[in-house]
Every structure is written in C-alpha cells, then in structure tokens.
N, CA and C atoms of all chains as a GROMACS GRO file, in nm:
protein
  606
    1MET      N    1   1.846   1.614   4.924
    1MET     CA    2   1.986   1.601   4.885
    1MET      C    3   2.055   1.499   4.977
    2THR      N    4   2.124   1.408   4.919
    2THR     CA    5   2.196   1.308   4.998
    2THR      C    6   2.343   1.348   5.008
    3LYS      N    7   2.417   1.273   5.089
    3LYS     CA    8   2.558   1.302   5.105
    3LYS      C    9   2.632   1.291   4.971
    4SER      N   10   2.598   1.188   4.892
    4SER     CA   11   2.667   1.172   4.763
    4SER      C   12   2.632   1.284   4.666
    5GLU      N   13   2.508   1.333   4.672
    5GLU     CA   14   2.470   1.446   4.587
    5GLU      C   15   2.543   1.573   4.631
    6LEU      N   16   2.556   1.587   4.761
    6LEU     CA   17   2.629   1.702   4.816
    6LEU      C   18   2.774   1.701   4.765
    7ILE      N   19   2.835   1.583   4.771
    7ILE     CA   20   2.974   1.568   4.725
    7ILE      C   21   2.986   1.597   4.576
    8ALA      N   22   2.894   1.540   4.497
    8ALA     CA   23   2.897   1.560   4.352
    8ALA      C   24   2.880   1.708   4.318
    9HIS      N   25   2.791   1.774   4.390
    9HIS     CA   26   2.762   1.914   4.365
    9HIS      C   27   2.885   2.002   4.392
   10ILE      N   28   2.949   1.978   4.506
   10ILE     CA   29   3.068   2.056   4.542
   10ILE      C   30   3.182   2.027   4.444
   11ALA      N   31   3.197   1.900   4.408
   11ALA     CA   32   3.304   1.863   4.314
   11ALA      C   33   3.283   1.929   4.178
   12SER      N   34   3.158   1.936   4.131
   12SER     CA   35   3.132   1.994   3.999
   12SER      C   36   3.159   2.144   3.999
   13ARG      N   37   3.144   2.207   4.115
   13ARG     CA   38   3.167   2.351   4.122
   13ARG      C   39   3.312   2.386   4.158
   14ASN      N   40   3.391   2.282   4.188
   14ASN     CA   41   3.532   2.305   4.221
   14ASN      C   42   3.620   2.211   4.141
   15PRO      N   43   3.630   2.240   4.011
   15PRO     CA   44   3.702   2.147   3.921
   15PRO      C   45   3.847   2.122   3.960
   16HIS      N   46   3.905   2.210   4.042
   16HIS     CA   47   4.045   2.188   4.083
   16HIS      C   48   4.056   2.080   4.190
   17LEU      N   49   3.945   2.032   4.243
   17LEU     CA   50   3.949   1.928   4.346
   17LEU      C   51   3.906   1.794   4.290
   18TYR      N   52   3.970   1.689   4.336
   18TYR     CA   53   3.926   1.555   4.296
   18TYR      C   54   3.800   1.522   4.374
   19GLN      N   55   3.709   1.451   4.306
   19GLN     CA   56   3.585   1.412   4.374
   19GLN      C   57   3.616   1.330   4.499
   20ARG      N   58   3.720   1.244   4.493
   20ARG     CA   59   3.747   1.162   4.610
   20ARG      C   60   3.801   1.245   4.728
   21ASP      N   61   3.864   1.359   4.697
   21ASP     CA   62   3.907   1.449   4.804
   21ASP      C   63   3.786   1.518   4.868
   22VAL      N   64   3.692   1.560   4.782
   22VAL     CA   65   3.570   1.624   4.833
   22VAL      C   66   3.498   1.524   4.924
   23GLU      N   67   3.497   1.398   4.880
   23GLU     CA   68   3.432   1.293   4.959
   23GLU      C   69   3.500   1.280   5.096
   24ARG      N   70   3.633   1.283   5.096
   24ARG     CA   71   3.705   1.271   5.224
   24ARG      C   72   3.681   1.392   5.313
   25ILE      N   73   3.667   1.508   5.249
   25ILE     CA   74   3.642   1.631   5.326
   25ILE      C   75   3.506   1.624   5.395
   26VAL      N   76   3.403   1.592   5.314
   26VAL     CA   77   3.267   1.587   5.369
   26VAL      C   78   3.259   1.480   5.479
   27THR      N   79   3.319   1.364   5.451
   27THR     CA   80   3.317   1.257   5.550
   27THR      C   81   3.388   1.298   5.678
   28SER      N   82   3.504   1.365   5.663
   28SER     CA   83   3.578   1.400   5.784
   28SER      C   84   3.505   1.505   5.868
   29ILE      N   85   3.429   1.592   5.802
   29ILE     CA   86   3.352   1.691   5.878
   29ILE      C   87   3.250   1.622   5.969
   30PHE      N   88   3.171   1.532   5.910
   30PHE     CA   89   3.067   1.467   5.991
   30PHE      C   90   3.125   1.366   6.090
   31ASP      N   91   3.238   1.306   6.053
   31ASP     CA   92   3.308   1.216   6.145
   31ASP      C   93   3.356   1.291   6.269
   32GLU      N   94   3.412   1.407   6.242
   32GLU     CA   95   3.468   1.489   6.350
   32GLU      C   96   3.357   1.534   6.446
   33ILE      N   97   3.242   1.572   6.388
   33ILE     CA   98   3.128   1.613   6.471
   33ILE      C   99   3.081   1.494   6.554
   34SER      N  100   3.068   1.377   6.490
   34SER     CA  101   3.024   1.256   6.562
   34SER      C  102   3.120   1.221   6.675
   35LYS      N  103   3.250   1.230   6.646
   35LYS     CA  104   3.351   1.197   6.747
   35LYS      C  105   3.338   1.290   6.867
   36ALA      N  106   3.325   1.419   6.836
   36ALA     CA  107   3.314   1.519   6.944
   36ALA      C  108   3.192   1.489   7.031
   37LEU      N  109   3.080   1.459   6.967
   37LEU     CA  110   2.958   1.430   7.044
   37LEU      C  111   2.975   1.302   7.125
   38GLY      N  112   3.045   1.206   7.068
   38GLY     CA  113   3.073   1.081   7.139
   38GLY      C  114   3.153   1.104   7.266
   39ARG      N  115   3.240   1.206   7.262
   39ARG     CA  116   3.319   1.241   7.381
   39ARG      C  117   3.239   1.325   7.479
   40GLY      N  118   3.120   1.369   7.434
   40GLY     CA  119   3.039   1.455   7.519
   40GLY      C  120   3.067   1.602   7.495
   41ASP      N  121   3.144   1.632   7.389
   41ASP     CA  122   3.174   1.772   7.355
   41ASP      C  123   3.058   1.832   7.278
   42ARG      N  124   3.063   1.964   7.264
   42ARG     CA  125   2.962   2.038   7.193
   42ARG      C  126   3.028   2.089   7.064
   43VAL      N  127   2.952   2.098   6.957
   43VAL     CA  128   3.008   2.151   6.832
   43VAL      C  129   2.927   2.272   6.792
   44GLU      N  130   2.993   2.386   6.790
   44GLU     CA  131   2.922   2.510   6.760
   44GLU      C  132   2.968   2.568   6.629
   45LEU      N  133   2.875   2.579   6.534
   45LEU     CA  134   2.905   2.637   6.404
   45LEU      C  135   2.822   2.763   6.391
   46ARG      N  136   2.880   2.873   6.434
   46ARG     CA  137   2.811   3.002   6.437
   46ARG      C  138   2.739   3.030   6.306
   47GLY      N  139   2.613   3.066   6.316
   47GLY     CA  140   2.536   3.099   6.197
   47GLY      C  141   2.462   2.980   6.140
   48PHE      N  142   2.515   2.859   6.164
   48PHE     CA  143   2.452   2.738   6.113
   48PHE      C  144   2.374   2.670   6.225
   49GLY      N  145   2.444   2.639   6.332
   49GLY     CA  146   2.377   2.575   6.446
   49GLY      C  147   2.477   2.508   6.536
   50ALA      N  148   2.427   2.449   6.643
   50ALA     CA  149   2.515   2.383   6.739
   50ALA      C  150   2.464   2.244   6.770
   51PHE      N  151   2.557   2.149   6.773
   51PHE     CA  152   2.525   2.011   6.810
   51PHE      C  153   2.569   1.991   6.955
   52SER      N  154   2.485   1.928   7.033
   52SER     CA  155   2.524   1.899   7.171
   52SER      C  156   2.462   1.768   7.214
   53VAL      N  157   2.501   1.724   7.332
   53VAL     CA  158   2.450   1.599   7.386
   53VAL      C  159   2.362   1.631   7.506
   54LYS      N  160   2.240   1.581   7.505
   54LYS     CA  161   2.150   1.604   7.618
   54LYS      C  162   2.132   1.474   7.695
   55HIS      N  163   2.130   1.487   7.825
   55HIS     CA  164   2.112   1.370   7.910
   55HIS      C  165   1.966   1.352   7.946
   56ARG      N  166   1.921   1.230   7.932
   56ARG     CA  167   1.783   1.198   7.970
   56ARG      C  168   1.790   1.107   8.091
   57ASP      N  169   1.726   1.146   8.200
   57ASP     CA  170   1.724   1.063   8.320
   57ASP      C  171   1.645   0.936   8.296
   58SER      N  172   1.670   0.836   8.378
   58SER     CA  173   1.591   0.714   8.366
   58SER      C  174   1.448   0.747   8.408
   59ARG      N  175   1.354   0.677   8.351
   59ARG     CA  176   1.213   0.706   8.382
   59ARG      C  177   1.134   0.578   8.369
   60VAL      N  178   1.011   0.583   8.420
   60VAL     CA  179   0.923   0.469   8.403
   60VAL      C  180   0.835   0.496   8.282
   61GLY      N  181   0.853   0.414   8.180
   61GLY     CA  182   0.773   0.430   8.061
   61GLY      C  183   0.667   0.321   8.057
   62ARG      N  184   0.584   0.327   7.953
   62ARG     CA  185   0.483   0.224   7.941
   62ARG      C  186   0.484   0.164   7.803
   63ASN      N  187   0.461   0.036   7.798
   63ASN     CA  188   0.443  -0.028   7.669
   63ASN      C  189   0.307   0.019   7.617
   64PRO      N  190   0.303   0.094   7.508
   64PRO     CA  191   0.176   0.151   7.464
   64PRO      C  192   0.074   0.044   7.425
   65ARG      N  193   0.121  -0.073   7.392
   65ARG     CA  194   0.027  -0.178   7.350
   65ARG      C  195  -0.035  -0.247   7.470
   66THR      N  196   0.047  -0.284   7.567
   66THR     CA  197  -0.005  -0.361   7.679
   66THR      C  198  -0.032  -0.276   7.803
   67GLY      N  199   0.029  -0.157   7.809
   67GLY     CA  200   0.010  -0.073   7.927
   67GLY      C  201   0.103  -0.110   8.042
   68ALA      N  202   0.184  -0.213   8.024
   68ALA     CA  203   0.275  -0.256   8.129
   68ALA      C  204   0.385  -0.152   8.148
   69SER      N  205   0.422  -0.125   8.275
   69SER     CA  206   0.530  -0.027   8.294
   69SER      C  207   0.666  -0.093   8.274
   70VAL      N  208   0.752  -0.019   8.212
   70VAL     CA  209   0.888  -0.065   8.189
   70VAL      C  210   0.981   0.047   8.232
   71SER      N  211   1.096   0.012   8.289
   71SER     CA  212   1.186   0.119   8.325
   71SER      C  213   1.277   0.149   8.206
   72VAL      N  214   1.291   0.276   8.177
   72VAL     CA  215   1.375   0.320   8.067
   72VAL      C  216   1.503   0.376   8.129
   73ALA      N  217   1.616   0.320   8.092
   73ALA     CA  218   1.743   0.361   8.151
   73ALA      C  219   1.780   0.503   8.109
   74GLU      N  220   1.864   0.566   8.189
   74GLU     CA  221   1.911   0.699   8.151
   74GLU      C  222   1.993   0.688   8.023
   75LYS      N  223   1.991   0.793   7.944
   75LYS     CA  224   2.066   0.789   7.818
   75LYS      C  225   2.106   0.928   7.775
   76ALA      N  226   2.192   0.934   7.675
   76ALA     CA  227   2.235   1.061   7.619
   76ALA      C  228   2.191   1.064   7.474
   77VAL      N  229   2.135   1.176   7.433
   77VAL     CA  230   2.088   1.187   7.295
   77VAL      C  231   2.149   1.310   7.227
   78PRO      N  232   2.174   1.300   7.096
   78PRO     CA  233   2.225   1.416   7.025
   78PRO      C  234   2.115   1.520   7.006
   79TYR      N  235   2.156   1.645   7.006
   79TYR     CA  236   2.059   1.753   6.990
   79TYR      C  237   2.118   1.861   6.901
   80PHE      N  238   2.037   1.916   6.813
   80PHE     CA  239   2.084   2.024   6.725
   80PHE      C  240   1.998   2.146   6.747
   81LYS      N  241   2.061   2.258   6.770
   81LYS     CA  242   1.988   2.383   6.780
   81LYS      C  243   2.027   2.470   6.662
   82THR      N  244   1.927   2.510   6.584
   82THR     CA  245   1.953   2.591   6.466
   82THR      C  246   2.012   2.726   6.504
   83GLY      N  247   2.111   2.769   6.430
   83GLY     CA  248   2.173   2.899   6.455
   83GLY      C  249   2.078   3.012   6.420
   84LYS      N  250   2.102   3.126   6.483
   84LYS     CA  251   2.012   3.240   6.467
   84LYS      C  252   2.005   3.284   6.320
   85GLN      N  253   2.122   3.291   6.258
   85GLN     CA  254   2.126   3.338   6.119
   85GLN      C  255   2.046   3.247   6.025
   86LEU      N  256   2.064   3.116   6.041
   86LEU     CA  257   1.992   3.020   5.957
   86LEU      C  258   1.842   3.024   5.986
   87ARG      N  259   1.809   3.036   6.114
   87ARG     CA  260   1.668   3.044   6.153
   87ARG      C  261   1.602   3.165   6.087
   88ASP      N  262   1.674   3.277   6.086
   88ASP     CA  263   1.620   3.398   6.024
   88ASP      C  264   1.609   3.383   5.873
   89MET      N  265   1.708   3.315   5.813
   89MET     CA  266   1.707   3.296   5.668
   89MET      C  267   1.588   3.211   5.623
   90LEU      N  268   1.544   3.120   5.707
   90LEU     CA  269   1.430   3.034   5.673
   90LEU      C  270   1.299   3.112   5.672
   91ASN      N  271   1.300   3.226   5.739
   91ASN     CA  272   1.175   3.301   5.754
   91ASN      C  273   1.186   3.444   5.704
   92VAL      N  274   1.223   3.458   5.578
   92VAL     CA  275   1.227   3.595   5.524
   92VAL      C  276   1.108   3.618   5.432
   93MET      N  277   3.630   1.596   7.754
   93MET     CA  278   3.483   1.605   7.759
   93MET      C  279   3.439   1.743   7.806
   94GLY      N  280   3.322   1.789   7.752
   94GLY     CA  281   3.269   1.918   7.792
   94GLY      C  282   3.332   2.035   7.718
   95GLU      N  283   3.408   2.006   7.613
   95GLU     CA  284   3.469   2.113   7.536
   95GLU      C  285   3.379   2.156   7.422
   96THR      N  286   3.408   2.273   7.366
   96THR     CA  287   3.332   2.318   7.250
   96THR      C  288   3.421   2.318   7.127
   97ILE      N  289   3.374   2.245   7.027
   97ILE     CA  290   3.445   2.235   6.899
   97ILE      C  291   3.387   2.342   6.807
   98THR      N  292   3.475   2.411   6.736
   98THR     CA  293   3.427   2.514   6.644
   98THR      C  294   3.481   2.488   6.504
   99ARG      N  295   3.455   2.584   6.416
   99ARG     CA  296   3.504   2.575   6.278
   99ARG      C  297   3.655   2.549   6.274
  100ALA      N  298   3.728   2.610   6.367
  100ALA     CA  299   3.874   2.596   6.366
  100ALA      C  300   3.917   2.450   6.373
  101GLN      N  301   3.858   2.374   6.467
  101GLN     CA  302   3.896   2.233   6.481
  101GLN      C  303   3.848   2.149   6.362
  102LEU      N  304   3.730   2.183   6.307
  102LEU     CA  305   3.680   2.106   6.193
  102LEU      C  306   3.767   2.130   6.070
  103SER      N  307   3.808   2.254   6.047
  103SER     CA  308   3.893   2.276   5.929
  103SER      C  309   4.032   2.218   5.952
  104GLU      N  310   4.076   2.212   6.075
  104GLU     CA  311   4.203   2.145   6.106
  104GLU      C  312   4.194   1.996   6.070
  105ALA      N  313   4.079   1.935   6.098
  105ALA     CA  314   4.057   1.794   6.064
  105ALA      C  315   4.063   1.774   5.912
  106ILE      N  316   4.008   1.869   5.838
  106ILE     CA  317   4.011   1.862   5.692
  106ILE      C  318   4.156   1.876   5.644
  107TYR      N  319   4.225   1.970   5.705
  107TYR     CA  320   4.366   1.995   5.672
  107TYR      C  321   4.450   1.869   5.691
  108GLN      N  322   4.425   1.798   5.800
  108GLN     CA  323   4.499   1.675   5.830
  108GLN      C  324   4.464   1.563   5.732
  109GLU      N  325   4.338   1.563   5.688
  109GLU     CA  326   4.286   1.454   5.606
  109GLU      C  327   4.328   1.467   5.459
  110VAL      N  328   4.322   1.588   5.406
  110VAL     CA  329   4.350   1.611   5.265
  110VAL      C  330   4.468   1.708   5.255
  111GLY      N  331   4.543   1.700   5.150
  111GLY     CA  332   4.659   1.788   5.136
  111GLY      C  333   4.628   1.928   5.087
  112LEU      N  334   4.533   1.994   5.153
  112LEU     CA  335   4.500   2.132   5.116
  112LEU      C  336   4.563   2.226   5.218
  113SER      N  337   4.572   2.352   5.183
  113SER     CA  338   4.624   2.449   5.279
  113SER      C  339   4.518   2.472   5.387
  114ARG      N  340   4.561   2.533   5.498
  114ARG     CA  341   4.466   2.562   5.606
  114ARG      C  342   4.356   2.654   5.557
  115ASN      N  343   4.394   2.752   5.474
  115ASN     CA  344   4.296   2.846   5.421
  115ASN      C  345   4.191   2.776   5.336
  116GLU      N  346   4.241   2.689   5.246
  116GLU     CA  347   4.148   2.615   5.159
  116GLU      C  348   4.058   2.524   5.240
  117SER      N  349   4.115   2.463   5.343
  117SER     CA  350   4.036   2.374   5.428
  117SER      C  351   3.922   2.450   5.493
  118ALA      N  352   3.951   2.570   5.541
  118ALA     CA  353   3.848   2.652   5.603
  118ALA      C  354   3.742   2.690   5.501
  119ASP      N  355   3.786   2.723   5.377
  119ASP     CA  356   3.691   2.758   5.272
  119ASP      C  357   3.600   2.640   5.236
  120LEU      N  358   3.660   2.521   5.232
  120LEU     CA  359   3.583   2.401   5.198
  120LEU      C  360   3.476   2.372   5.302
  121LEU      N  361   3.510   2.391   5.429
  121LEU     CA  362   3.412   2.371   5.536
  121LEU      C  363   3.295   2.466   5.516
  122GLU      N  364   3.328   2.590   5.485
  122GLU     CA  365   3.225   2.693   5.463
  122GLU      C  366   3.136   2.656   5.345
  123LEU      N  367   3.202   2.602   5.241
  123LEU     CA  368   3.131   2.562   5.120
  123LEU      C  369   3.031   2.450   5.149
  124VAL      N  370   3.074   2.353   5.229
  124VAL     CA  371   2.987   2.241   5.264
  124VAL      C  372   2.866   2.292   5.343
  125LEU      N  373   2.893   2.376   5.443
  125LEU     CA  374   2.782   2.430   5.522
  125LEU      C  375   2.689   2.515   5.435
  126GLY      N  376   2.750   2.589   5.341
  126GLY     CA  377   2.673   2.673   5.251
  126GLY      C  378   2.582   2.593   5.159
  127GLU      N  379   2.633   2.482   5.106
  127GLU     CA  380   2.552   2.396   5.018
  127GLU      C  381   2.435   2.335   5.094
  128ILE      N  382   2.461   2.293   5.217
  128ILE     CA  383   2.354   2.236   5.299
  128ILE      C  384   2.248   2.342   5.326
  129THR      N  385   2.294   2.462   5.360
  129THR     CA  386   2.202   2.573   5.387
  129THR      C  387   2.116   2.603   5.265
  130GLN      N  388   2.179   2.611   5.146
  130GLN     CA  389   2.104   2.641   5.025
  130GLN      C  390   1.997   2.537   4.996
  131ALA      N  391   2.033   2.410   5.014
  131ALA     CA  392   1.937   2.302   4.989
  131ALA      C  393   1.818   2.314   5.085
  132LEU      N  394   1.848   2.346   5.212
  132LEU     CA  395   1.742   2.360   5.312
  132LEU      C  396   1.652   2.478   5.279
  133LEU      N  397   1.712   2.587   5.230
  133LEU     CA  398   1.633   2.705   5.195
  133LEU      C  399   1.544   2.676   5.074
  134ARG      N  400   1.587   2.584   4.987
  134ARG     CA  401   1.502   2.542   4.874
  134ARG      C  402   1.393   2.447   4.922
  135GLY      N  403   1.396   2.411   5.048
  135GLY     CA  404   1.295   2.322   5.104
  135GLY      C  405   1.331   2.175   5.095
  136GLU      N  406   1.456   2.148   5.054
  136GLU     CA  407   1.500   2.009   5.042
  136GLU      C  408   1.539   1.951   5.177
  137THR      N  409   1.525   1.821   5.190
  137THR     CA  410   1.576   1.751   5.306
  137THR      C  411   1.720   1.712   5.275
  138VAL      N  412   1.809   1.728   5.371
  138VAL     CA  413   1.949   1.690   5.349
  138VAL      C  414   1.979   1.568   5.434
  139LYS      N  415   2.008   1.458   5.365
  139LYS     CA  416   2.034   1.331   5.435
  139LYS      C  417   2.182   1.297   5.430
  140ILE      N  418   2.243   1.290   5.545
  140ILE     CA  419   2.384   1.251   5.552
  140ILE      C  420   2.387   1.112   5.614
  141SER      N  421   2.418   1.012   5.533
  141SER     CA  422   2.411   0.875   5.583
  141SER      C  423   2.506   0.855   5.700
  142SER      N  424   2.464   0.777   5.795
  142SER     CA  425   2.533   0.745   5.920
  142SER      C  426   2.553   0.866   6.012
  143PHE      N  427   2.496   0.981   5.975
  143PHE     CA  428   2.500   1.098   6.064
  143PHE      C  429   2.359   1.141   6.103
  144GLY      N  430   2.280   1.177   6.003
  144GLY     CA  431   2.142   1.219   6.031
  144GLY      C  432   2.085   1.299   5.917
  145SER      N  433   1.963   1.348   5.934
  145SER     CA  434   1.904   1.427   5.827
  145SER      C  435   1.850   1.558   5.881
  146PHE      N  436   1.861   1.660   5.796
  146PHE     CA  437   1.810   1.793   5.828
  146PHE      C  438   1.689   1.818   5.739
  147SER      N  439   1.581   1.865   5.798
  147SER     CA  440   1.467   1.900   5.714
  147SER      C  441   1.399   2.024   5.768
  148VAL      N  442   1.320   2.086   5.682
  148VAL     CA  443   1.250   2.208   5.720
  148VAL      C  444   1.104   2.174   5.743
  149ARG      N  445   1.054   2.215   5.856
  149ARG     CA  446   0.914   2.187   5.889
  149ARG      C  447   0.836   2.319   5.898
  150GLN      N  448   0.717   2.318   5.841
  150GLN     CA  449   0.631   2.436   5.847
  150GLN      C  450   0.547   2.428   5.974
  151LYS      N  451   0.551   2.534   6.055
  151LYS     CA  452   0.471   2.536   6.178
  151LYS      C  453   0.354   2.630   6.159
  152GLY      N  454   0.238   2.591   6.207
  152GLY     CA  455   0.120   2.675   6.195
  152GLY      C  456   0.117   2.783   6.302
  153GLN      N  457   0.024   2.875   6.289
  153GLN     CA  458   0.010   2.980   6.390
  153GLN      C  459  -0.050   2.922   6.518
  154ARG      N  460  -0.003   2.970   6.632
  154ARG     CA  461  -0.065   2.930   6.758
  154ARG      C  462  -0.057   3.046   6.857
  155ILE      N  463  -0.136   3.034   6.961
  155ILE     CA  464  -0.138   3.140   7.060
  155ILE      C  465  -0.037   3.109   7.169
  156GLY      N  466   0.054   3.203   7.189
  156GLY     CA  467   0.151   3.186   7.296
  156GLY      C  468   0.123   3.288   7.405
  157ARG      N  469   0.205   3.286   7.506
  157ARG     CA  470   0.189   3.383   7.614
  157ARG      C  471   0.324   3.442   7.649
  158ASN      N  472   0.321   3.569   7.678
  158ASN     CA  473   0.442   3.631   7.731
  158ASN      C  474   0.454   3.582   7.875
  159PRO      N  475   0.556   3.503   7.905
  159PRO     CA  476   0.563   3.442   8.039
  159PRO      C  477   0.578   3.545   8.150
  160LYS      N  478   0.626   3.662   8.118
  160LYS     CA  479   0.645   3.765   8.221
  160LYS      C  480   0.515   3.837   8.253
  161THR      N  481   0.442   3.876   8.148
  161THR     CA  482   0.321   3.954   8.171
  161THR      C  483   0.193   3.871   8.162
  162GLY      N  484   0.202   3.750   8.103
  162GLY     CA  485   0.083   3.668   8.088
  162GLY      C  486  -0.004   3.709   7.970
  163ASP      N  487   0.041   3.808   7.894
  163ASP     CA  488  -0.036   3.852   7.776
  163ASP      C  489  -0.037   3.744   7.669
  164GLU      N  490  -0.152   3.731   7.604
  164GLU     CA  491  -0.160   3.638   7.492
  164GLU      C  492  -0.102   3.705   7.369
  165VAL      N  493  -0.011   3.637   7.302
  165VAL     CA  494   0.044   3.691   7.177
  165VAL      C  495   0.041   3.581   7.071
  166PRO      N  496   0.002   3.615   6.949
  166PRO     CA  497   0.002   3.511   6.846
  166PRO      C  498   0.144   3.478   6.803
  167ILE      N  499   0.173   3.350   6.790
  167ILE     CA  500   0.301   3.307   6.735
  167ILE      C  501   0.274   3.279   6.588
  168LEU      N  502   0.334   3.355   6.502
  168LEU     CA  503   0.305   3.349   6.359
  168LEU      C  504   0.352   3.218   6.298
  169PRO      N  505   0.289   3.178   6.186
  169PRO     CA  506   0.337   3.058   6.117
  169PRO      C  507   0.481   3.077   6.075
  170ARG      N  508   0.562   2.975   6.089
  170ARG     CA  509   0.704   2.990   6.057
  170ARG      C  510   0.764   2.856   6.018
  171LYS      N  511   0.884   2.863   5.965
  171LYS     CA  512   0.955   2.741   5.927
  171LYS      C  513   1.064   2.714   6.029
  172VAL      N  514   1.079   2.589   6.066
  172VAL     CA  515   1.185   2.553   6.158
  172VAL      C  516   1.268   2.440   6.099
  173LEU      N  517   1.394   2.438   6.137
  173LEU     CA  518   1.484   2.333   6.091
  173LEU      C  519   1.487   2.223   6.196
  174VAL      N  520   1.467   2.101   6.154
  174VAL     CA  521   1.479   1.990   6.249
  174VAL      C  522   1.589   1.895   6.206
  175PHE      N  523   1.664   1.847   6.304
  175PHE     CA  524   1.770   1.751   6.278
  175PHE      C  525   1.728   1.619   6.340
  176ARG      N  526   1.729   1.514   6.260
  176ARG     CA  527   1.700   1.380   6.312
  176ARG      C  528   1.828   1.299   6.306
  177PRO      N  529   1.885   1.268   6.421
  177PRO     CA  530   2.010   1.191   6.421
  177PRO      C  531   1.987   1.048   6.372
  178SER      N  532   2.087   0.992   6.306
  178SER     CA  533   2.077   0.854   6.259
  178SER      C  534   2.091   0.760   6.378
  179GLN      N  535   2.049   0.636   6.360
  179GLN     CA  536   2.062   0.534   6.465
  179GLN      C  537   2.209   0.518   6.506
  180LEU      N  538   2.296   0.530   6.405
  180LEU     CA  539   2.439   0.513   6.430
  180LEU      C  540   2.494   0.623   6.520
  181LEU      N  541   2.454   0.746   6.493
  181LEU     CA  542   2.500   0.858   6.574
  181LEU      C  543   2.445   0.845   6.717
  182LYS      N  544   2.319   0.806   6.727
  182LYS     CA  545   2.258   0.788   6.859
  182LYS      C  546   2.332   0.680   6.938
  183ALA      N  547   2.363   0.571   6.868
  183ALA     CA  548   2.433   0.460   6.934
  183ALA      C  549   2.571   0.504   6.980
  184ARG      N  550   2.637   0.580   6.895
  184ARG     CA  551   2.772   0.628   6.925
  184ARG      C  552   2.772   0.715   7.051
  185ILE      N  553   2.670   0.800   7.062
  185ILE     CA  554   2.661   0.890   7.176
  185ILE      C  555   2.622   0.815   7.303
  186ARG      N  556   2.531   0.719   7.288
  186ARG     CA  557   2.490   0.639   7.404
  186ARG      C  558   2.612   0.563   7.458
  187GLN      N  559   2.694   0.516   7.364
  187GLN     CA  560   2.815   0.442   7.398
  187GLN      C  561   2.914   0.530   7.475
  188GLY      N  562   2.937   0.650   7.423
  188GLY     CA  563   3.029   0.743   7.486
  188GLY      C  564   2.983   0.782   7.624
  189HIS      N  565   2.851   0.795   7.638
  189HIS     CA  566   2.790   0.834   7.764
  189HIS      C  567   2.815   0.728   7.870
  190LYS      N  568   2.804   0.602   7.830
  190LYS     CA  569   2.824   0.491   7.923
  190LYS      C  570   2.966   0.486   7.976
  191ILE      N  571   3.061   0.505   7.886
  191ILE     CA  572   3.201   0.495   7.926
  191ILE      C  573   3.240   0.607   8.023
  192ALA      N  574   3.188   0.727   7.996
  192ALA     CA  575   3.230   0.842   8.077
  192ALA      C  576   3.202   0.830   8.228
  193PRO      N  577   3.074   0.824   8.274
  193PRO     CA  578   3.055   0.826   8.418
  193PRO      C  579   3.083   0.693   8.486
  194ALA      N  580   3.075   0.582   8.412
  194ALA     CA  581   3.089   0.449   8.472
  194ALA      C  582   3.232   0.398   8.463
  195ALA      N  583   3.328   0.489   8.467
  195ALA     CA  584   3.468   0.451   8.448
  195ALA      C  585   3.523   0.346   8.545
  196PRO      N  586   3.489   0.353   8.676
  196PRO     CA  587   3.550   0.258   8.769
  196PRO      C  588   3.525   0.111   8.737
  197THR      N  589   3.407   0.079   8.681
  197THR     CA  590   3.374  -0.061   8.654
  197THR      C  591   3.428  -0.108   8.520
  198GLY      N  592   3.452  -0.015   8.429
  198GLY     CA  593   3.486  -0.053   8.292
  198GLY      C  594   3.633  -0.090   8.274
  199SER      N  595   3.665  -0.216   8.290
  199SER     CA  596   3.803  -0.258   8.267
  199SER      C  597   3.820  -0.310   8.125
  200ASN      N  598   3.704  -0.342   8.060
  200ASN     CA  599   3.712  -0.397   7.925
  200ASN      C  600   3.712  -0.290   7.818
  201ASN      N  601   3.688  -0.162   7.859
  201ASN     CA  602   3.687  -0.056   7.760
  201ASN      C  603   3.821   0.016   7.759
  202PRO      N  604   3.885   0.023   7.643
  202PRO     CA  605   4.015   0.090   7.638
  202PRO      C  606   4.002   0.240   7.663
   0.00000   0.00000   0.00000
C-alpha cells in the first residue's frame, strides 16, 4: 500500500471528507513526525509504536571492496520500535 | 529537543491544517494508524513516500538463552515489523543532529 492508496482508501470510506483534505491530513501526520525527529524529539504512538533518534558514534569502517579503512563520522539515525499491541497482533 | 510527541500533538497538527473539530482530528489520526495496521496485518508493505516504509518480516526459529539463568530456550518463529526510513527522513535527522550540538560554530544556520 502506498501513501496515495492509503489516502484513496480513507477518502472512499469517509464520503463526508474531501480527498484533498484526507491528503493534507495524512501528509501533516508524517510531516509532524519527521519534524519532531529532526528536532531530536521522540514520537510515541501507544499501541502502534514509537519513533526515536539514535546516535551512532564515529567509527573506523572499511571499504568492503578495497579493504581500506575509512573513518565514518558520528551520525543520528531514525529508529522505530513496534508497539506491544501491534507486535502481539502480528503473532496471533 | 528531547521531548515526547504523542497522539495529542499529532491531532493538534491535523486540527491546525484542516478545518475539522479536535474530536474529528483525533478520529482521523486513529483511522490512518488503523488503516496502516490493517494493511500490515494482511502482510502488505506500507510505503509512505519521503517518510519510509513499513513491512512485516517472518523470522525463523532460533535458540536463545535466558540471560539470567543461562538456560537454552527456543525462540519460536514469529513475525516482526520493520521500518525502513527514507533517504529524505535520514537526511533530515542527520541535519537536525548537526545543528543541535555544534551550535557555537553555526552562524549560517538560522
């Protein structure tokens, strides 16, 4: 399912909403999550999961082709932890 | 920075964006999460462009250990949800990370 399919699906089941409003809603949800993570905030959606930012220290990596060592700078990466309820629902 | 955003702030964002009531905004957020959940339970991958994709991965059985007692216990085959962030989301976070701790040098960043 893609974002546009998600929007179309929600719009078809909610005839009182304009499709373009549904589009703005879906977009603003993911925008808001992205913005929060960009600030270093955590987003917790109980039952669904939590998005957070993990810090990776700088390290010495290797070019797998040549074997030459390269230094990899420290960075921050997004991380998602599945909520307990959703995790349980996947395994019934 | 370091705050936790919950459903309340996300539905507030919807409320600000579209002319729905606060109640409806909260319901819509729930609906979106519900649709994503249903698709994942059907085994579908959910791709949100410029954000990332959620997919369900089947894990095989393996032998684990109880770290306290050292007993071997089988970890049963199970399904796990994996989120793969998009390049854009990763870039956005890397960017935010740079600005935060390196504030004294950054005169060009508003």
